[in-house]
C-alpha positions in Angstrom: 44.6 153.2 108.0 44.0 156.8 107.1 44.2 159.6 109.7 41.2 161.7 110.4 42.7 164.7 108.5 43.3 162.5 105.3 39.7 161.2 105.4 38.3 164.7 105.2 40.3 165.7 102.1 37.8 164.9 99.4 37.2 168.2 97.7 38.9 169.4 94.5 39.8 173.0 94.1 40.5 175.2 91.1 42.4 178.3 90.4 41.7 179.5 86.9 40.5 181.9 84.3 36.8 182.7 83.8 36.4 179.9 81.2 38.0 177.2 83.4 36.0 178.2 86.5 32.7 178.4 84.5 33.3 174.8 83.3 34.2 173.7 86.8 31.0 175.2 88.2 28.7 174.0 85.4 30.0 170.4 86.2 28.8 170.9 89.7 32.2 170.9 91.4 31.9 174.3 93.0 31.3 174.5 96.8 30.7 177.4 99.0 30.6 176.9 102.8 31.0 179.0 105.8 32.4 176.7 108.4 35.7 178.5 108.9 37.6 176.0 106.8 36.5 176.2 103.3 34.5 179.2 102.1 34.9 178.5 98.4 36.9 175.8 96.5 37.6 177.9 93.5 39.3 181.2 92.6 38.4 183.0 89.4 41.4 185.0 88.1 41.0 187.9 85.6 43.5 190.1 83.9 42.7 192.8 86.5 43.0 190.6 89.5 45.8 192.1 91.5 48.7 189.9 92.7 48.0 190.6 96.4 44.4 189.5 96.1 45.5 186.3 94.2 48.1 185.5 96.8 45.7 186.0 99.7 43.1 183.8 98.0 45.8 181.1 97.2 46.9 180.9 100.9 43.3 180.6 102.0 42.7 177.8 99.5 45.8 175.8 100.5 45.0 176.1 104.2 41.7 174.3 103.8 41.6 170.9 105.4 39.0 169.7 102.9 41.0 170.0 99.7 42.7 167.0 98.3 43.8 168.5 95.0 44.0 172.0 93.6 43.9 172.3 89.8 45.6 175.4 88.4 44.8 176.4 84.8 47.7 177.2 82.5 46.7 180.8 82.1 47.3 181.3 85.9 50.3 179.1 86.5 52.8 181.8 85.6 51.3 184.2 88.1 51.4 181.6 90.9 54.6 179.9 89.9 56.7 180.8 93.0 53.9 180.1 95.4 53.0 176.8 93.8 56.7 175.7 93.9 56.9 176.6 97.6 53.8 174.6 98.4 54.8 171.6 96.3 58.3 171.5 98.0 56.7 171.6 101.4 55.2 168.2 100.7 52.0 169.2 102.5 48.5 168.5 101.2 46.7 169.5 99.1 48.3 168.2 95.9 48.8 170.9 93.3 48.3 170.1 89.6 49.0 172.5 86.7 46.6 172.1 83.8 47.7 173.0 80.3 46.0 175.9 78.7 43.8 175.5 75.6 46.5 176.6 73.3 48.9 174.0 74.7 46.5 171.1 74.1 47.1 168.9 71.1 44.6 169.4 68.3 42.8 166.3 67.3 40.6 165.9 64.3 38.6 162.9 63.1 
């Protein structure tokens, strides 16, 4: 039997570059709420996003009781590497998954 906290964790989050976030939002996965738990389930990271802002947004995202999984695009993984490792080692939800960047994906032709 699932605990109440586990039943609420149904939202997928994303931390990514503009292209990844745009795809995520176009697919209808984006959520904005104002219930003191989850304001937004995505973070768009640009070259000019300062590390302090990124870290603050990261901590707000992982504190959410609604998120089951946070996807982190390959272009952002290096910037969040230490914070991601700390969270993964804690064993606490949400689960964090690093996505390969477009250049790391295999090229398939038909």
